[in-house]
N, C-alpha and C positions, 0 to 999 in steps of 0.2 A: 211634305212640304218644300215647293222650290227652292233653290238658291236664286240671289239677285238676277244674277245672269240668266236662268233659265224663264224666269219671269221677263225679263228685256226680249229674249227669243220669242216667247207669245204673245207680248204685246205687238211685238213686231209683224208676225205673221199674221196675226188677226187683222192688222191694218193693211198689211201689203202683201201676203201670201210669203214664199218662199225666200223670196229674195228681200221682201220690208224684215225677214225677220234675220236675214244675213247681216243687211245693214246696219240694224240694231245691234246685233252683236259687235260688230269693226266699232262701230261711234263707242259701244260703254267698256269694250274691252280692248281696244289697243294701246292707248295712252299708257294704262296701268303696264301691260306687257312690255312696252317698250323702256320704260323705265323699271322695271323690275329687271329684264336682261341686262342695260346697263349698270344697277348695281352690280348682276352676279359676274360681270365682264370686268368691274371695279375689284372686287372681290377677290376673283383668282390672280388676277397679274399684281394686284399691290399686296396682298399675302396679308390682308386684314382681319383674320380670323382671330388673335389673338389683342386686339385692340379694345381700350377703353370702352368705346361709343358701342363695338360690336356687342361687347356683353349688354353693355344698356339694352341694346335692341330684342337683345334672349329674355330681358326681364320686362321688357314691354311685351312680349310674347306672351309670358304667363298673363302678366293683368290680362290682356285683350282677351285670353282664352276663359279664365274666370268670367269675366263680366257676361260672356256672351256663354259659359255653361250657366250661370244663373239666369239671365235672360231666357235663354232655351226651355229651363227648368221649370221657369214659371208659366210658359205658355204651353209646353209639350207634356209636363206630368203633374198637372194642377189637383190630381186628387190621388189618394194612398195605391190602388192598384196600381196606376202607372207609374208612380212614385217607386215600388219595390220593383216593377221590371226592371227598372231603368237602375236601381242598385245592384240584382242580380245581374245586368248585364255588363258592367261596370266592373262587379269581382270577377265573373268567366273572362273579360277580356284583359284582367291583368292576372290570371292564372292561366291561361290557355292562348298561348303565344305563337301562333301559326300564320303563314301568308292565307288560309282561309278562314282562320278563328272570326275575323269581324264580317265575312259575306253569310256566316252558319249564324252569329247572333241576331245578324238585321234578318236573316229569313226565319229564324224562331221569334222574333219580333214579332212577326207578322204574323204568325202562325198564334202565338199569344191571343194577338189584337182580337183577330177573326172570331178564335174559341171564346175569349172571356171578356174582352172589352164593350163598354159601351160607348160608342164615336159620337162625337158634337152634332146638333143635328145638323142636316143639311139647309143651305139658303135658299130659299124660294126665288128661283128665277127663270125666267123665259126661254125657250131655243134659241141658242144660236147658231147662224148657220156658218159652215168651216170653210176657209179658202183652199184647204187644201182637198184634192178628191181621196174619195175613201180609200180608191185602189194603190192611189200613192202613198196614203197613210200604213195600209197594209204591209207596203212593200217596204215602208222603212219598221216599221216594227220587226219584221223577219231578218233585216239587214243586222237590227240593234241586239238579236239574240244571236245570230249566226256571229257575230265579231266579237258577242261576249264569251259564248261558248267556243268560238273555233278559234281565236286568236291564242289560248294557252296551249292547246293541242297542237297547231303548227308548231309552235315553240321547242314542244319536248321532240318535234321530227326534225326542226331547220335551227343550226345555231345560225343566228343572225342578231347581231347588240342591236340593231335599229329595230327589225322583229319585236323585241323585249322591251326596249325601250316604248313601241306604240301599244304593246299591249298591256305594259303597267299602267300606264298614264291611260288608256280608255279603258281599264276595269276601273279605276277608282275615279273615272267621273261617272260611268256607270252605275255606281253603287252610294251615291251623295245622297242621304235623305235629311230633311230638317234645316237646312241650310248651310250657308259656304263652308263655318269655319268647321264641321263634321268630316271634311274633305282631310283636316290635319292626320291624324290618324291612319287614314286610308293612305296616303300621301307619305307618311314614313314610314309604314311596311312595304311601300314600292321603290322609295330609292335608297332610304339609309340605311335597312337591312342586308339588302345584296352590296353595300359599298359603293353605290354609284355618288352618292353625295355623303359626307362625313356630318357627323350631329352638328358641331358649330355649326358649320355652315347651312345647314336645314333651319335650326334654330334663327339664324341671325338674316336669316332670307324671310322666313316669317314674320320677325319683326318689321321687317321693312316693307312688307307686304302691306300693314296695317296704315303706310303713312303715304301709300299712294292712292288716287282716285279708280275706281271702278270697283269689277267683283275680285272676290279671294281666289276665284279659280286661275287668277293670271299669274298666282304665285307657280304654277307650273311650267311657266314661260322661265322663271328664275332657275328653277330646278334643272330646265334642261339646258340650260346655259350653261351652268357649273357643273354637271354630271360628268364624272370619268369615263362615263360609254361615249362613245361617238354616235353621231356626230356630235360636239357641243357645242358651246356659242349661239350665233344669231338663229343657225339653221337647226341646231338641236330644241335652242328655245322655242319655234316657232313648230317645230315637229311635239313638243310636249302641248304647247297648247290646243293644237290643231285635234288631237289625240285625247285629250281630256274633257273637250268641249263638244267633240262629234256625237257623243250618247246622248247628249241636249236635244241636239237638232233634232235625231233621229226621235227621241221619245215625244219629241214636242210636235213633229211633223206626222207622229204616227197616232199621238192620241187626240189631236184637235178633231178629227171628223168622228172621232167615239166619247169626245168628252161629255156631250150630254146623257151619255148613257153611263157614262164613268160616275159622274158627280150626283147620280141619283142611286147609286148602287150604295146597299149599305153593309155587305161584302169586303169592297174595295175602300171603305171610310174605316171598318173596322181593321182592316189589316195594314193602313198606312197609320191608325193610332199607336199601333202595338210598337210598329217601325218607328216612329217618331219619338217614342220613349227609349224604346233600346239604344237610338241614338246619340239621346241625352247620356245614357250609361258609357255610350263609347267615348263618347269627348270627355268624359269624368275620367275613364283612365288615361287619357291622352293626357288631360292635364296634370297626372301625377306622372306618367313615364311615358313621352320622354321630357315633356316641357318643364316639369318644375323641377325632377333629378338632376337634369343635364343644365340647369340655368342658375338655379339657387344653391351658393356654395355659403350663406353665410348669415347671420342677423342682418348686417346693412342690406344684403341682397332681398330679404325679406321687408325691409321696410320700406324700400323701394318698390318694390311690388307691391305691398298694401296702399302706399299712396298712389299708384298708378291705377288700380282697382278702386280705389275711394271717386279718386276724380272720373274715370269714367262712367260709375253708376251714378254720380249726379246730372249727366248728361248736360253739363253748361260749356263741357271742354271738348271741343273735336279729338279723336283720335288722334290725328296728325300732330296735336298740341302733347298727347300723352305719349308719344314713342318720341317725340324729339326731346321731352323734359328725362326721359328715360335715358337717353343715349347720353345725354351734358352729365347726368349723373353718374352712368357707367363711367364715361372715360375722367370726371372727378375724385371716384370712387380708385 
Protein backbone atom coordinates (compact mmCIF):
# COMPACT_ATOMS: atom_id res chain seq x y z
CA UNK A 1 0.00 0.00 0.00
CA UNK A 2 1.28 3.49 -0.77
CA UNK A 3 1.98 6.22 1.71
CA UNK A 4 0.06 9.48 1.34
CA UNK A 5 3.05 11.12 -0.33
CA UNK A 6 3.34 8.37 -2.94
CA UNK A 7 -0.38 8.63 -3.60
CA UNK A 8 -0.04 12.37 -4.10
CA UNK A 9 2.81 11.88 -6.58
CA UNK A 10 0.76 9.30 -8.48
CA UNK A 11 -2.31 11.54 -8.68
CA UNK A 12 -0.27 14.53 -9.85
CA UNK A 13 1.53 12.39 -12.45
CA UNK A 14 -1.76 10.96 -13.75
CA UNK A 15 -3.10 14.44 -14.30
CA UNK A 16 -0.06 16.30 -15.66
CA UNK A 17 2.82 13.86 -16.22
CA UNK A 18 6.16 14.07 -14.43
CA UNK A 19 5.89 17.83 -13.88
CA UNK A 20 2.51 17.33 -12.23
CA UNK A 21 3.91 14.67 -9.91
CA UNK A 22 6.77 16.92 -8.84
CA UNK A 23 4.44 19.89 -8.34
CA UNK A 24 2.06 17.80 -6.24
CA UNK A 25 4.95 16.61 -4.10
CA UNK A 26 6.25 20.14 -3.54
CA UNK A 27 2.86 21.47 -2.51
CA UNK A 28 2.18 18.51 -0.22
CA UNK A 29 5.61 18.24 1.39
CA UNK A 30 7.34 21.61 1.69
CA UNK A 31 5.21 23.11 4.51
CA UNK A 32 5.83 20.20 6.88
CA UNK A 33 9.49 19.88 5.86
CA UNK A 34 10.18 23.58 6.55
CA UNK A 35 8.46 23.43 9.94
CA UNK A 36 10.35 20.30 10.98
CA UNK A 37 13.72 21.72 9.93
CA UNK A 38 12.93 24.82 12.00
CA UNK A 39 12.07 22.61 14.96
CA UNK A 40 15.29 20.66 14.45
CA UNK A 41 17.31 23.88 14.37
CA UNK A 42 15.67 24.97 17.63
CA UNK A 43 16.30 21.59 19.22
CA UNK A 44 20.01 21.75 18.36
CA UNK A 45 20.68 25.41 19.24
CA UNK A 46 18.60 25.56 22.43
CA UNK A 47 19.40 22.02 23.67
CA UNK A 48 15.77 21.28 24.55
CA UNK A 49 16.20 17.50 24.84
CA UNK A 50 15.62 17.57 28.61
CA UNK A 51 12.57 19.86 28.49
CA UNK A 52 9.30 18.52 29.85
CA UNK A 53 7.35 19.40 26.72
CA UNK A 54 9.84 17.40 24.64
CA UNK A 55 9.17 14.40 26.88
CA UNK A 56 5.48 15.03 26.18
CA UNK A 57 6.20 14.90 22.45
CA UNK A 58 7.79 11.49 22.93
CA UNK A 59 4.69 10.29 24.79
CA UNK A 60 2.57 11.63 21.93
CA UNK A 61 4.66 9.57 19.53
CA UNK A 62 3.85 6.43 21.56
CA UNK A 63 0.12 7.16 21.38
CA UNK A 64 0.22 7.95 17.65
CA UNK A 65 2.19 4.81 16.75
CA UNK A 66 -0.11 2.65 18.87
CA UNK A 67 -3.20 4.11 17.20
CA UNK A 68 -1.64 3.72 13.75
CA UNK A 69 -0.72 0.11 14.53
CA UNK A 70 -4.27 -0.75 15.55
CA UNK A 71 -5.70 0.92 12.44
CA UNK A 72 -3.24 -0.83 10.13
CA UNK A 73 -3.80 -4.20 11.83
CA UNK A 74 -7.55 -3.95 11.27
CA UNK A 75 -6.99 -3.27 7.57
CA UNK A 76 -3.93 -5.35 6.71
CA UNK A 77 -4.29 -8.33 9.08
CA UNK A 78 -8.04 -9.00 9.20
CA UNK A 79 -7.72 -12.80 9.32
CA UNK A 80 -5.77 -15.39 11.29
CA UNK A 81 -3.09 -16.24 8.66
CA UNK A 82 -2.08 -12.60 8.18
CA UNK A 83 -2.24 -11.92 11.91
CA UNK A 84 0.06 -14.91 12.50
CA UNK A 85 2.48 -13.64 9.85
CA UNK A 86 2.54 -10.22 11.55
CA UNK A 87 3.20 -11.82 14.94
CA UNK A 88 6.10 -13.86 13.55
CA UNK A 89 7.53 -10.76 11.86
CA UNK A 90 7.29 -8.85 15.14
CA UNK A 91 9.08 -11.60 17.08
CA UNK A 92 11.84 -11.89 14.50
CA UNK A 93 12.33 -8.11 14.44
CA UNK A 94 12.71 -8.00 18.22
CA UNK A 95 15.13 -10.93 18.38
CA UNK A 96 17.16 -10.31 15.22
CA UNK A 97 18.34 -6.70 15.24
CA UNK A 98 20.68 -6.06 12.33
CA UNK A 99 20.80 -3.47 9.51
CA UNK A 100 19.45 -6.12 7.12
CA UNK A 101 16.81 -7.78 9.30
CA UNK A 102 13.96 -5.50 8.25
CA UNK A 103 14.70 -6.00 4.57
CA UNK A 104 14.78 -9.76 5.10
CA UNK A 105 11.48 -9.68 7.02
CA UNK A 106 9.75 -7.67 4.29
CA UNK A 107 11.10 -10.02 1.61
CA UNK A 108 10.04 -13.09 3.60
CA UNK A 109 6.56 -11.60 4.03
CA UNK A 110 6.29 -11.17 0.26
CA UNK A 111 7.31 -14.80 -0.31
CA UNK A 112 4.87 -16.09 2.32
CA UNK A 113 2.09 -14.02 0.80
CA UNK A 114 2.87 -15.27 -2.68
CA UNK A 115 2.90 -18.92 -1.58
CA UNK A 116 0.32 -19.09 1.20
CA UNK A 117 -2.08 -16.15 1.35
CA UNK A 118 -5.22 -15.34 -0.59
CA UNK A 119 -5.27 -11.70 -1.72
CA UNK A 120 -8.39 -9.55 -1.71
CA UNK A 121 -10.22 -9.54 -5.04
CA UNK A 122 -9.08 -6.96 -7.57
CA UNK A 123 -11.48 -4.15 -8.26
CA UNK A 124 -12.74 -4.27 -11.85
CA UNK A 125 -11.63 -1.12 -13.67
CA UNK A 126 -11.06 -0.27 -17.29
CA UNK A 127 -7.63 0.37 -18.83
CA UNK A 128 -6.09 3.77 -18.15
CA UNK A 129 -3.57 5.38 -20.50
CA UNK A 130 -0.23 6.21 -18.87
CA UNK A 131 1.21 9.75 -19.10
CA UNK A 132 4.70 8.21 -18.80
CA UNK A 133 6.18 6.49 -21.90
CA UNK A 134 7.04 2.85 -21.37
CA UNK A 135 10.73 3.42 -22.15
CA UNK A 136 10.98 6.20 -19.55
CA UNK A 137 9.22 3.98 -17.03
CA UNK A 138 11.69 1.14 -17.58
CA UNK A 139 14.62 3.54 -17.14
CA UNK A 140 13.14 4.69 -13.83
CA UNK A 141 12.76 1.12 -12.58
CA UNK A 142 16.33 0.31 -13.60
CA UNK A 143 17.57 3.43 -11.82
CA UNK A 144 15.59 2.44 -8.70
CA UNK A 145 17.24 -0.98 -8.58
CA UNK A 146 20.73 0.28 -9.42
CA UNK A 147 20.63 2.88 -6.64
CA UNK A 148 19.14 0.46 -4.10
CA UNK A 149 21.82 -2.17 -4.72
CA UNK A 150 24.67 0.06 -5.84
CA UNK A 151 24.76 2.74 -3.15
CA UNK A 152 25.61 0.28 -0.31
CA UNK A 153 28.35 -1.25 -2.47
CA UNK A 154 29.86 2.13 -3.24
CA UNK A 155 29.78 2.98 0.49
CA UNK A 156 32.04 0.02 1.22
CA UNK A 157 34.66 1.50 -1.11
CA UNK A 158 34.19 5.25 -0.71
CA UNK A 159 34.07 6.69 2.81
CA UNK A 160 32.04 9.86 2.39
CA UNK A 161 29.53 11.11 5.00
CA UNK A 162 27.28 12.63 2.34
CA UNK A 163 27.16 9.35 0.40
CA UNK A 164 26.32 7.45 3.58
CA UNK A 165 23.47 9.84 4.32
CA UNK A 166 22.01 9.60 0.81
CA UNK A 167 22.24 5.79 0.85
CA UNK A 168 20.61 5.48 4.27
CA UNK A 169 17.61 7.69 3.50
CA UNK A 170 17.19 6.31 -0.02
CA UNK A 171 17.06 2.76 1.36
CA UNK A 172 14.50 3.77 4.00
CA UNK A 173 12.29 5.36 1.35
CA UNK A 174 12.63 2.38 -0.96
CA UNK A 175 11.49 -0.23 1.57
CA UNK A 176 8.35 1.36 3.02
CA UNK A 177 5.11 -0.54 2.46
CA UNK A 178 1.73 -0.11 4.08
CA UNK A 179 1.78 3.59 4.98
CA UNK A 180 4.00 6.32 6.35
CA UNK A 181 4.29 5.09 9.96
CA UNK A 182 6.15 1.99 8.76
CA UNK A 183 9.12 4.24 8.02
CA UNK A 184 9.72 4.60 11.78
CA UNK A 185 11.72 1.38 12.38
CA UNK A 186 13.64 1.82 9.13
CA UNK A 187 14.65 5.39 9.98
CA UNK A 188 15.53 4.40 13.53
CA UNK A 189 17.91 1.79 12.19
CA UNK A 190 19.23 4.33 9.70
CA UNK A 191 20.10 7.23 11.99
CA UNK A 192 20.00 6.20 15.65
CA UNK A 193 21.98 2.97 15.63
CA UNK A 194 24.98 4.55 13.82
CA UNK A 195 24.87 7.45 16.32
CA UNK A 196 23.88 10.17 13.84
CA UNK A 197 20.82 11.20 15.90
CA UNK A 198 20.23 10.55 19.60
CA UNK A 199 17.29 8.46 20.81
CA UNK A 200 15.71 11.47 22.56
CA UNK A 201 16.05 13.73 19.53
CA UNK A 202 14.60 11.02 17.26
CA UNK A 203 11.45 10.47 19.32
CA UNK A 204 10.95 14.18 20.00
CA UNK A 205 11.09 14.88 16.26
CA UNK A 206 8.72 12.01 15.54
CA UNK A 207 6.26 13.49 18.01
CA UNK A 208 6.62 16.91 16.40
CA UNK A 209 5.99 15.36 12.98
CA UNK A 210 2.48 14.49 14.14
CA UNK A 211 1.73 18.17 14.76
CA UNK A 212 2.56 19.50 11.29
CA UNK A 213 0.56 19.17 8.06
CA UNK A 214 1.65 16.95 5.23
CA UNK A 215 3.19 13.47 4.91
CA UNK A 216 5.13 11.66 7.62
CA UNK A 217 8.09 11.21 5.27
CA UNK A 218 8.90 14.87 5.97
CA UNK A 219 10.31 13.59 9.26
CA UNK A 220 13.45 12.88 7.22
CA UNK A 221 14.03 16.63 6.84
CA UNK A 222 14.19 16.97 10.63
CA UNK A 223 16.59 14.04 10.92
CA UNK A 224 18.88 15.46 8.27
CA UNK A 225 18.86 18.83 10.04
CA UNK A 226 19.81 17.46 13.48
CA UNK A 227 22.20 14.75 12.23
CA UNK A 228 25.78 14.76 13.47
CA UNK A 229 26.84 13.77 9.94
CA UNK A 230 27.71 16.77 7.79
CA UNK A 231 26.03 18.53 6.19
CA UNK A 232 23.40 19.18 8.83
CA UNK A 233 21.03 22.10 9.16
CA UNK A 234 18.97 23.23 6.19
CA UNK A 235 21.23 21.56 3.63
CA UNK A 236 21.23 18.26 5.49
CA UNK A 237 17.46 18.40 5.78
CA UNK A 238 17.06 19.05 2.05
CA UNK A 239 19.39 16.17 1.14
CA UNK A 240 17.63 13.73 3.46
CA UNK A 241 14.21 14.79 2.15
CA UNK A 242 15.26 14.39 -1.50
CA UNK A 243 16.92 11.03 -0.83
CA UNK A 244 13.95 9.50 0.98
CA UNK A 245 11.49 10.63 -1.70
CA UNK A 246 13.57 9.70 -4.75
CA UNK A 247 12.47 6.01 -4.63
CA UNK A 248 8.83 7.11 -4.62
CA UNK A 249 9.31 9.15 -7.78
CA UNK A 250 11.20 6.36 -9.53
CA UNK A 251 8.63 3.71 -8.56
CA UNK A 252 5.60 5.83 -9.48
CA UNK A 253 7.07 6.90 -12.81
CA UNK A 254 8.27 3.34 -13.46
CA UNK A 255 5.09 1.46 -12.63
CA UNK A 256 2.46 3.73 -14.19
CA UNK A 257 3.11 2.39 -17.74
CA UNK A 258 2.74 -1.16 -16.32
CA UNK A 259 -0.07 -0.45 -13.89
CA UNK A 260 -2.88 -2.16 -15.80
CA UNK A 261 -0.83 -5.36 -15.92
CA UNK A 262 0.37 -5.18 -12.30
CA UNK A 263 -3.03 -4.60 -10.71
CA UNK A 264 -4.45 -7.57 -12.58
CA UNK A 265 -1.65 -9.92 -11.47
CA UNK A 266 -2.68 -12.26 -8.67
CA UNK A 267 1.01 -12.98 -7.95
CA UNK A 268 1.71 -9.30 -7.24
CA UNK A 269 -1.38 -8.98 -5.07
CA UNK A 270 -0.42 -12.11 -3.11
CA UNK A 271 3.09 -10.78 -2.49
CA UNK A 272 1.80 -7.37 -1.37
CA UNK A 273 -0.69 -9.04 0.98
CA UNK A 274 2.17 -10.80 2.74
CA UNK A 275 4.36 -7.71 2.69
CA UNK A 276 1.70 -5.57 4.31
CA UNK A 277 1.14 -8.15 7.04
CA UNK A 278 4.89 -8.28 7.72
CA UNK A 279 5.16 -4.51 8.09
CA UNK A 280 2.39 -4.57 10.69
CA UNK A 281 4.71 -6.82 12.68
CA UNK A 282 7.63 -4.45 12.10
CA UNK A 283 5.59 -1.52 13.38
CA UNK A 284 4.53 -3.53 16.43
CA UNK A 285 8.17 -4.25 17.20
CA UNK A 286 9.04 -0.57 16.77
CA UNK A 287 6.19 0.39 19.12
CA UNK A 288 7.86 -1.62 21.88
CA UNK A 289 11.43 -0.63 21.10
CA UNK A 290 12.46 2.12 20.65
CA UNK A 291 9.17 4.03 21.03
CA UNK A 292 7.78 2.65 24.31
CA UNK A 293 11.03 1.72 26.06
CA UNK A 294 12.60 5.12 25.33
CA UNK A 295 9.63 7.31 26.23
CA UNK A 296 7.61 5.66 29.00
CA UNK A 297 9.32 5.72 32.39
CA UNK A 298 6.49 5.38 34.90
CA UNK A 299 2.78 5.02 35.57
CA UNK A 300 2.10 8.70 34.93
CA UNK A 301 3.60 8.34 31.45
CA UNK A 302 1.41 5.30 30.87
CA UNK A 303 -1.65 7.36 31.80
CA UNK A 304 -0.68 10.17 29.39
CA UNK A 305 -0.11 7.68 26.57
CA UNK A 306 -3.41 5.95 27.32
CA UNK A 307 -5.27 9.25 27.27
CA UNK A 308 -3.71 10.24 23.94
CA UNK A 309 -4.43 6.80 22.48
CA UNK A 310 -8.11 6.86 23.46
CA UNK A 311 -8.59 10.40 22.16
CA UNK A 312 -6.95 9.52 18.84
CA UNK A 313 -9.13 6.45 18.39
CA UNK A 314 -12.26 8.49 19.04
CA UNK A 315 -11.65 10.33 15.78
CA UNK A 316 -13.16 13.50 17.22
CA UNK A 317 -9.90 15.33 17.95
CA UNK A 318 -7.20 16.08 15.35
CA UNK A 319 -3.73 14.60 15.99
CA UNK A 320 -2.20 18.07 16.38
CA UNK A 321 -4.44 18.68 19.42
CA UNK A 322 -3.37 15.35 20.95
CA UNK A 323 0.29 16.24 20.41
CA UNK A 324 -0.23 19.64 22.02
CA UNK A 325 -2.04 18.05 24.96
CA UNK A 326 0.78 15.57 25.55
CA UNK A 327 3.37 18.37 25.31
CA UNK A 328 1.52 20.41 27.95
CA UNK A 329 1.11 17.41 30.24
CA UNK A 330 4.78 16.54 29.81
CA UNK A 331 5.78 20.06 30.88
CA UNK A 332 3.43 19.98 33.87
CA UNK A 333 4.67 16.56 34.94
